[in-house]
VEXDRENTOR-202891 format. One line per field, with one value per residue (C-alpha): residue number from 1; chain; x, y, z. Coordinates in pm, whole numbers, plus 50000, padded with zeros to 5 digits. Layout:
% VEXDRENTOR-202891
resi	c(NUM:...)
chain	c(A:...)
x	c(X:...)
y	c(Y:...)
z	c(Z:...)
END
This chain:
% VEXDRENTOR-202891
resi	c(1:2:3:4:5:6:7:8:9:10:11:12:13:14:15:16:17:18:19:20:21:22:23:24:25:26:27:28:29:30:31:32:33:34:35:36:37:38:39:40:41:42:43:44:45:46:47:48:49:50:51:52:53:54:55:56:57:58:59:60:61:62:63:64:65:66:67:68:69:70:71:72:73:74:75:76:77:78:79:80:81:82:83:84:85:86:87:88:89:90:91:92:93:94:95:96:97:98:99:100:101:102:103:104:105:106:107:108:109:110:111:112:113:114:115:116:117:118:119:120:121:122:123:124:125:126:127:128:129:130:131:132:133:134:135:136:137:138:139:140:141:142:143:144:145:146:147:148:149:150:151:152:153:154:155:156:157:158:159:160:161:162:163:164:165:166:167:168:169:170:171:172:173:174:175:176:177:178:179:180:181:182:183:184:185:186:187:188:189:190:191:192:193:194:195:196:197:198:199:200:201:202:203:204:205:206:207:208:209:210:211:212:213:214:215:216:217:218:219:220:221:222:223:224:225:226:227:228:229:230:231:232:233:234:235:236:237:238:239:240:241:242:243:244:245:246:247:248:249:250:251:252:253:254:255:256:257:258:259:260:261:262:263:264:265:266:267:268:269:270:271:272:273:274:275:276:277:278:279:280:281:282:283:284:285:286:287:288:289:290:291:292:293:294:295:296:297:298:299:300:301:302:303:304:305:306:307:308:309:310:311:312:313:314:315:316:317:318:319:320:321:322:323:324:325:326:327:328:329:330:331:332:333:334:335:336:337:338:339:340:341:342:343:344:345:346:347:348:349:350:351:352:353:354:355:356:357:358:359:360:361:362:363:364:365:366:367:368:369:370:371)
chain	c(A:A:A:A:A:A:A:A:A:A:A:A:A:A:A:A:A:A:A:A:A:A:A:A:A:A:A:A:A:A:A:A:A:A:A:A:A:A:A:A:A:A:A:A:A:A:A:A:A:A:A:A:A:A:A:A:A:A:A:A:A:A:A:A:A:A:A:A:A:A:A:A:A:A:A:A:A:A:A:A:A:A:A:A:A:A:A:A:A:A:A:A:A:A:A:A:A:A:A:A:A:A:A:A:A:A:A:A:A:A:A:A:A:A:A:A:A:A:A:A:A:A:A:A:A:A:A:A:A:A:A:A:A:A:A:A:A:A:A:A:A:A:A:A:A:A:A:A:A:A:A:A:A:A:A:A:A:A:A:A:A:A:A:A:A:A:A:A:A:A:A:A:A:A:A:A:A:A:A:A:A:A:A:A:A:A:A:A:A:A:A:A:A:A:A:A:A:A:A:A:A:A:A:A:A:A:A:A:A:A:A:A:A:A:A:A:A:A:A:A:A:A:A:A:A:A:A:A:A:A:A:A:A:A:A:A:A:A:A:A:A:A:A:A:A:A:A:A:A:A:A:A:A:A:A:A:A:A:A:A:A:A:A:A:A:A:A:A:A:A:A:A:A:A:A:A:A:A:A:A:A:A:A:A:A:A:A:A:A:A:A:A:A:A:A:A:A:A:A:A:A:A:A:A:A:A:A:A:A:A:A:A:A:A:A:A:A:A:A:A:A:A:A:A:A:A:A:A:A:A:A:A:A:A:A:A:A:A:A:A:A:A:A:A:A:A:A:A:A:A:A:A:A:A:A:A:A:A:A:A:A:A:A:A:A:A:A:A:A:A:A)
x	c(44220:44205:44076:43737:43455:43175:42786:42719:42898:42797:42916:42933:42891:42774:42841:42704:42542:42864:43083:42755:42760:43147:43118:42932:43224:43345:42994:43016:43398:43231:42975:43255:43468:43167:42895:42688:42709:42401:42585:42389:42471:42454:42463:42278:41893:41923:42212:42098:41842:42120:42178:41818:41759:42206:42152:42416:42287:42069:41939:42002:41969:41911:42025:41950:42294:42266:42027:41862:41871:41552:41720:42059:41911:41688:42006:42242:41977:41907:42314:42458:42721:42447:42762:43065:43249:43211:43369:43397:43454:43507:43764:43514:43452:43102:43159:43395:43187:42905:43145:43275:42910:42834:43069:43360:43606:43635:43841:43849:43982:44229:44374:44736:44969:44720:44790:45000:44862:44495:44152:44075:44392:44295:43971:44039:44249:44338:44356:44382:44577:44363:44597:44404:44620:44696:44477:44125:43874:43739:44044:44107:43767:43870:44201:44021:43924:44326:44335:44039:44131:44440:44243:43945:43931:43779:43745:43977:43721:43604:43211:42994:42651:42381:42015:41811:41603:41307:41049:41122:40856:40577:40692:40997:40840:40955:41265:41471:41652:41890:41853:42134:42124:42285:42392:42502:42440:42692:42690:42924:42964:43343:43248:43028:43090:42956:42589:42676:42854:42560:42311:42544:42574:42220:42182:42440:42267:41937:42048:42126:41782:41944:41638:41802:41736:41818:41880:41938:41813:41495:41640:41586:41926:41931:41545:41655:41989:41772:41509:41771:41945:41629:41524:41803:41774:41609:41236:41336:41624:41358:41110:41377:41476:41297:41428:41319:41530:41374:41142:41355:41425:41793:41590:41424:41727:41943:41697:41699:42071:42122:41894:42035:42284:42568:42564:42754:42780:43034:43211:42926:42744:42508:42848:42953:42568:42616:42927:42815:42494:42755:42633:42891:43030:43189:43279:43415:43670:43872:44018:43912:44189:44031:44289:44138:43751:43705:43399:43519:43510:43323:43496:43830:44067:44339:44448:44430:44278:44351:44665:44658:44692:44657:44375:44158:44179:43915:43901:43599:43316:43436:43592:43729:43816:44025:44052:44322:44603:44945:44740:44526:44435:44420:44219:44099:43726:43791:44018:43948:43908:43547:43241:43112:43447:43483:43715:43895:44037:43638:43545:43843:43728:43615:43293:43430:43646:43322:43121:43427:43481:43075:43168:43416:43193:42923:43206:43330:43679:43726:44067:44027:44294:44312:44182)
y	c(67672:67766:67408:67446:67428:67644:67576:67856:68224:68474:68823:69081:69430:69599:69959:70180:70251:70356:70046:69862:69994:69881:69558:69442:69421:69113:68978:68930:68835:68565:68462:68453:68159:67986:68030:67745:67880:68035:68372:68577:68903:69042:69410:69696:69681:70132:70001:69723:69846:69989:69583:69580:69369:69223:68956:68772:68755:68496:68655:68980:68978:69311:69344:69717:69903:69842:69548:69407:69110:68961:69025:68897:68591:68587:68655:68432:68173:68281:68237:67985:67756:67762:67887:67704:68053:68391:68685:68978:69308:69492:69436:69535:69291:69234:69146:68876:68721:68702:68527:68337:68180:68143:67960:67702:67886:68276:68545:68883:69255:69339:69681:69744:69579:69328:69051:68819:68792:68840:68621:68731:68631:68286:68262:68345:68145:68468:68839:69147:69471:69820:70069:70432:70582:70411:70108:70145:69987:69830:69616:69578:69380:69209:69118:68886:68642:68559:68253:68095:68226:68027:67782:68021:68307:68617:68937:69217:69488:69613:69732:69858:69718:69997:69834:69764:70060:70193:70411:70822:70918:71134:71461:71436:71359:71583:71724:71373:71392:71667:71765:71816:71593:71785:71620:71836:71623:71372:71146:71367:71751:71746:71635:71927:72186:72575:72636:72935:72761:72540:72848:72988:72665:72645:72966:72927:72619:72836:73125:72824:72710:72379:72207:72125:71780:71824:71441:71338:71096:71098:71172:71529:71663:71644:71733:72074:72140:72096:72345:72606:72594:72613:72884:73116:73050:73334:73311:73188:72937:72774:72714:72517:72363:72021:71932:71534:71484:71205:71146:70879:70504:70387:70220:70578:70770:70513:70569:70946:70949:70750:70999:71300:71595:71520:71487:71743:71576:71556:71224:71028:70697:70870:70977:70630:70556:70831:70723:70329:70510:70605:70994:71248:71286:71588:71483:71729:71562:71719:71503:71173:70981:70946:70654:70466:70572:70781:70677:70352:70441:70089:69911:69980:69671:69916:69829:70232:70467:70804:70999:71055:71468:71631:71984:71768:71485:71288:70924:70801:71010:71099:71420:71491:71815:71851:72087:72329:72256:72103:71827:71747:71427:71418:71114:71255:71399:71710:71960:71876:71518:71517:71356:71710:71916:72179:72085:72402:72218:72250:72561:72680:72456:72747:72737:72847:72568:72360:72535:72518:72162:72176:72373:72135:71890:72024:72121:71769:71874:71683:71558:71144:70938:70609:70287)
z	c(83996:83652:83540:83803:83674:83908:83897:84071:84133:84391:84340:84615:84645:84943:84835:84654:84307:84119:84297:84182:83822:83807:83892:83526:83349:83600:83571:83190:83232:83496:83228:82982:83180:83336:83070:83183:83529:83765:83850:84141:84296:84643:84680:84917:84820:84691:84471:84300:84056:83833:83783:83633:83332:83294:83101:83287:83604:83738:84128:84248:84634:84808:85181:85369:85467:85805:85885:86144:86297:86137:85797:85884:85917:85644:85424:85578:85499:85136:85061:85320:85103:84835:84612:84468:84433:84593:84459:84690:84509:84839:85131:85391:85695:85596:85245:85357:85592:85372:85119:85418:85460:85115:84966:84986:84782:84758:84602:84685:84684:85008:85139:85010:85262:85381:85086:85292:85655:85870:85892:85553:85378:85525:85403:85023:84796:84567:84683:84452:84685:84578:84424:84420:84215:83967:83909:83803:83985:83656:83607:83944:83975:83677:83813:84085:83803:83691:83835:83626:83310:83211:82968:82853:82601:82745:82489:82559:82535:82837:82901:83127:83108:83187:83271:83051:82904:82985:82783:82817:83107:82931:83139:82875:82569:82293:82462:82571:82189:82209:82534:82821:83134:83467:83764:84048:84370:84444:84746:84991:84983:84917:84517:84516:84190:84348:84301:84073:83804:83764:83704:83481:83260:83270:83131:82904:82701:82784:82572:82296:82279:82436:82675:83001:83239:83615:83774:84158:84371:84544:84899:85033:84973:84621:84581:84808:84583:84229:84423:84484:84144:83929:84193:84123:83692:83489:83377:83021:83149:83398:83078:82924:83223:83381:83713:83749:84058:84240:83935:83752:83773:83662:83339:83255:83317:83104:82802:82888:82904:82575:82443:82540:82367:82617:83002:83245:83607:83916:84028:84115:83993:83738:83556:83493:83358:83130:83021:82989:82759:82526:82583:82523:82920:83087:83408:83696:83924:84250:84495:84305:84070:83763:83661:84006:83953:83578:83421:83173:82815:82705:82456:82598:82611:82815:83139:83233:83013:83227:83314:83691:83656:83344:83339:83027:82927:82649:82618:82361:82451:82799:82890:83250:83361:83734:83930:83926:84250:84275:84574:84272:84329:84703:84707:85055:85156:85077:85223:85587:85476:85603:85399:85449:85387:85101:84807:84719:84365:84283:84364:84144:83845:83647:83478:83180:83119:83121:82831:82630:82716:82557:82281:82187:82198:81997:81701:81700:81768:82117:82048:82100:82292:82127:82362)
END
């Protein structure tokens, strides 16, 4: 397979925003191997905006998470054996079916222990098993190209490509430089950090006269959480806080993050975006193993930049704080293993640890791990 020259390649990532963003090193590596190939991307419509302006993509194809029959037929018509190679970055049935109908040759990820049997094995030339504790998702995706790199020179540095930056929105003129962006709203409740900690953190930043920008998605849940936090701030803190929940495109947010003094957020896609923008990033982790889904330190040539468990670790511009407890990281959906579960480890991740990490960042005394 290493000697094959593909003219049209489809990369498939039918999951959420963060899962889409972390495919950008794979996109770039594919371009390095086949510089003259057309590389297209198929993903969810609400997630592919994070790829806006990607210099290595020819076409981005969006699909609804739950398409109806008419949309399915339209999508199938658009991709039906139009490609020479399909790269399937999730082990879901839907992603594999898209790969099956789009290309004659396929590679894909698979659940551990299922590499040697099943229809997904039968239709792929090469599979990469997922390892949720010791293999980082970025290098997992890059391993999909292992059969092809033997006769090609590829860069050792691995970089996440953020969307092309747009202008700073008018509402943030004059405050985006030197602000701290916080993102309190993850996709699922078990990744939440308690509201009273966010309030204490914003009050601390307000006392230091540091502007705060709150980011979040356009859904009602994110807006309600931001409103609740702002409503409980002191009048002075409210004056230094700008709630931009649901008001920024990915390109606008990328610009704000690039110009910001720092970013503080939970385990969510925007934390990965902040890290990719070079922003000093403080990420709050509970159940998720940082060895699997920690924000990628751009420019790293390591297969694994993080350790599985330590209270604080800093690599390049990223500091990961993990909650306490012998069970951390469990990789479950919170203590009850449901999307709306509480996570005691995050409830016990004290705000003073976050403030200390920010103060270390300000003093430039964060111990940097070489990458």
